[in-house]
C-alpha positions, 0 to 999 in steps of 0.5 A: 500500500502506498499512501501517495497513491490515490487509489490505495488511499481511497481503498484504505479509507473505505475499508476503515469506513472513514469519510474525510471531514471538510470541517476538520480540514482532512485533506490527505497529501498524496503527491510524493514530489511534494512530500520530498520537497517538505522533507528537503525543506525540513533539513532533518537530522538524527538529532532532531525531535519533530512535532507533527500535527494532524498526521492522518494516515501517516504519509508524512510520519513514516519519513519523519521517523526515518530521518529524525531522532524522535517524532511527537504526532498529535491527532484529533480524530479517534479513528485515525489515532487508532490507525496510527497506534496500530501502525506504529506500535513497534516504533520506539521513535514516535509518541502519539498524542490523541488531542486537538493541537489547540488543547495541547500544552506546547511548553513541555514538548518544546522545553523537552527538546522538540526543535522542529515542526513539520506537518500537513496542517489542518486548515481550520487550526493553522493560523491559531496554532502557528501564532501559539507555536512561534510565540512559545518560550522555546519556539522551534528552530524550523517550521515547515508546514503546508497551509492555505496559500492565503495564510502563507501569504499573510505570514510572509507579507512585506510591510505596506502590502495588502496581506501584511498584518498582525500575524506577519509582524509576529512571525517575522520578528523571530523568523525568516519566512518564505513561501517555499512551494505552491501546491495544487489542490490535485496533490491532496485527496479529497481535493480542497477548494483552495490552493495550498503552499509549503511555508518555511520558517527559519528562526533568526539567531536573534530577533529583529528587536527583543520584545519584553512583553509579547502580550502588550505587543499582541494587544497593540497589534490587535488594536491598530490592525483592527483599524488599519485604514486609520492613521496610527497617531489617531488610533493611539490617541483614541486608545488613551496613549497621551504621549503617542505622537511624542513617542512616534516622533522619537522613533521617526514614525509619522503619525499619519502612517497606517499600521501596514506601513510599520516594519516588524522592528518598528512595531517591537520598538513602539510597543516597548516605548508605549509600555 
């Protein structure tokens, strides 16, 4: 049985009486070329411990086990989890967790040595999960995931572009972010209604600007990007920042700028000064 062969995948799921859920974003990767591109981008070594989210039938899991030293795979669906348990019961290199990834406490996994995340992410959780993952204290050194193209475009967007926003800032402060490969819907079964992409995130040796209070930064970004067509000075004054224009001037940022005009480094400096 080949998990990159559509007929084999359909036969296996039929035997399991399993019907992929659109709500859960259960679109199984069936393209071997895309699989190899994922592995190459992950640059795996026997010293790596990898987090996989939504392993499904294990098309990615098998290669992760072969290349990495340890794999932690989190699967929400009980039937797929049972399949994975039966399939990998003899492998000492994998730990399976039956849970929604959004309910998993990432801190002990990351502190325990998980240094990379490689996954075909379920569309429904991708953005929320990535924000939590890259903001963690021991965030992975490399993240290689398939996501909806529009999500990848937001994370990789440059300042002063339409797609640039809160999640772009959070990602780019700590990571070099790029769209590694666009993926056609035909590379999945069942085919999703959207184009996907391999998102490659490599953690910087040092953040662009150190952020002392990430909660304060997130609050500021939410405030300003929720009013992204308003001038920054007006938004900050309206939120009660009395010294906003003075601080903007000291940072050489014009009050008439809009949120998308500030670089990630600008946002970090502004957040630190506003307190």
